[in-house]
C-alpha positions as a printed Julia matrix, in Angstrom:
190×3 Matrix{Float64}:
  77.43  23.19  128.32
  78.61  26.2   126.34
  79.6   29.21  128.45
  78.19  32.63  127.58
  80.47  35.68  127.42
  78.98  39.17  127.47
  81.06  40.8   124.74
  82.24  44.24  125.95
  79.5   44.14  128.59
  76.86  44.43  125.88
  73.28  43.28  126.09
  72.17  45.19  129.16
  70.97  48.52  127.69
  74.31  50.35  127.94
  76.94  51.22  125.31
  79.84  48.76  125.01
  82.95  49.03  127.16
  81.39  51.51  129.56
  81.37  51.2   133.32
  77.56  50.93  133.25
  77.71  48.05  130.75
  80.3   46.15  132.75
  78.4   46.68  136.03
  75.17  45.37  134.5
  76.9   42.38  132.89
  78.65  41.49  136.16
  75.26  41.35  137.9
  73.79  39.11  135.19
  73.78  35.34  134.77
  76.42  35.27  132.02
  79.43  33.05  132.69
  82.05  35.68  131.78
  82.21  39.41  131.15
  84.7   40.52  128.52
  86.06  44.03  128.08
  88.84  45.73  126.15
  91.73  47.63  127.71
  94.1   50.26  126.37
  96.96  52.08  128.04
  96.48  55.76  128.85
  99.1   57.68  130.84
 100.59  54.57  132.47
  97.17  53.2   133.47
  94.74  50.74  131.9
  91.41  52.16  130.76
  88.38  50.69  129.03
  88.57  51.0   125.27
  85.8   53.44  124.41
  83.76  53.38  121.27
  82.08  56.23  119.38
  79.05  56.22  121.71
  81.02  56.65  124.92
  81.62  59.86  126.75
  85.1   61.37  126.88
  85.48  60.4   130.55
  88.17  57.75  130.98
  87.13  54.65  132.9
  90.09  53.13  134.7
  90.49  49.41  135.28
  90.5   49.81  139.06
  86.97  51.29  138.83
  85.79  48.41  136.67
  87.22  45.71  138.91
  85.22  46.92  141.92
  82.13  45.55  140.17
  83.61  42.22  139.04
  84.42  40.58  142.35
  82.03  37.67  141.86
  82.15  37.27  138.09
  84.86  35.69  135.94
  86.27  38.21  133.48
  88.02  38.04  130.13
  90.4   40.96  129.77
  91.22  41.75  126.13
  94.53  43.62  126.27
  95.17  45.8   123.22
  98.43  47.54  124.19
 101.81  46.16  125.21
 103.74  47.66  128.09
 102.18  47.4   131.55
 101.7   43.65  131.94
 103.24  43.42  135.41
 100.96  46.18  136.71
  97.97  44.5   135.08
  98.66  41.17  136.75
  99.04  42.85  140.13
  95.64  44.51  139.7
  93.96  41.3   138.54
  95.49  39.02  141.15
  92.39  38.68  143.39
  90.05  38.03  140.43
  89.04  35.04  138.34
  90.3   36.09  134.91
  91.59  35.08  131.5
  93.92  37.33  129.5
  92.86  37.68  125.86
  94.9   39.21  123.06
  95.68  38.94  119.38
  99.11  40.38  120.21
 101.49  37.46  120.82
 104.01  39.78  122.47
 101.5   40.54  125.25
 100.74  36.86  125.79
 104.43  35.93  125.93
 105.1   38.68  128.48
 102.16  37.62  130.67
 103.3   34.0   130.52
 106.86  34.98  131.44
 105.58  36.93  134.46
 103.27  34.13  135.6
 103.05  30.82  133.7
  99.85  29.88  135.58
  97.75  32.66  134.02
  95.08  31.47  131.58
  95.77  32.85  128.11
  93.38  33.13  125.2
  94.67  33.94  121.73
  92.45  35.78  119.27
  93.17  33.56  116.31
  93.57  34.97  112.84
  93.55  32.21  110.2
  96.0   34.0   107.91
  98.56  33.71  110.68
  99.17  29.98  110.71
 101.42  29.8   113.75
  99.99  29.9   117.22
 102.05  31.36  120.02
 104.26  28.65  121.54
 102.5   28.92  124.86
 100.15  26.73  126.88
  96.94  28.35  125.69
  93.71  28.01  127.61
  91.67  28.91  124.53
  91.49  30.51  121.11
  88.91  33.04  119.95
  87.69  32.64  116.37
  85.09  34.59  114.38
  82.08  32.29  113.99
  82.03  32.65  110.2
  85.6   31.28  109.97
  84.98  28.42  112.39
  84.91  24.95  110.87
  84.6   21.5   112.4
  88.16  20.79  111.26
  89.46  23.88  113.07
  87.5   23.05  116.23
  88.92  19.5   116.24
  92.42  20.8   115.59
  92.32  22.9   118.76
  90.42  20.42  120.89
  92.99  17.75  119.98
  95.65  20.08  121.41
  93.52  20.51  124.59
  92.79  24.14  123.67
  89.26  25.41  124.21
  87.45  27.09  121.33
  85.56  30.35  121.84
  83.67  31.88  118.96
  82.52  35.44  118.41
  80.17  37.2   118.02
  77.0   35.08  118.21
  73.8   37.09  118.19
  71.46  34.8   116.25
  69.76  31.67  117.55
  70.41  29.67  114.37
  74.14  30.37  114.53
  74.25  29.44  118.2
  72.53  26.12  117.43
  75.08  25.41  114.7
  77.92  25.48  117.26
  76.32  24.73  120.63
  77.67  21.2   120.99
  81.05  21.9   119.43
  82.6   24.95  121.07
  83.38  25.85  124.67
  82.34  29.51  124.91
  80.49  32.05  122.79
  80.88  35.8   122.82
  77.58  37.6   122.35
  76.21  41.13  122.23
  72.8   39.71  123.17
  73.36  37.59  126.27
  69.78  37.9   127.54
  68.55  36.24  124.34
  71.04  33.36  124.63
  70.39  32.89  128.33
  66.64  32.6   127.64
  67.4   30.06  124.94
  69.43  27.96  127.39
  66.89  28.03  130.22
């Protein structure tokens, strides 16, 4: 069965990448909660969007609410990978990034960490790493691409699925879907 990822904690009446959104998503029935991190003054913080307040939300605050929920941590900035892995050690997590340099560094620090590459079709070469999964925009996802990755034992995650008809198009083909409307997809699956 396809796993549901709450994209940036969305779908629970709170703005994306806020502590409130992550808390609500972590209490929900989604399979994973995904959030974006940036570096700010030698610490990781949630990547805010235009709706967020100016208050910085540090990763250590977020993690307090994710003890019982698998998380997908989308790392945007290179530089504090060792510190990040130390903070995430007690959690069930996957590191996500489009930045190959980050993934290589994480793998060098701990080859057992699950890595997920945000695939961009114009970049033909994947990182030469044992990837857990790739993340592909749904509108660029083809059966050929899905088979290519599955044949390499790499899971396929697609983003961002918010419509029932698009979900049905991929439900038996991909491993995970990112969504901004997890309540809707969870109802569909029950």
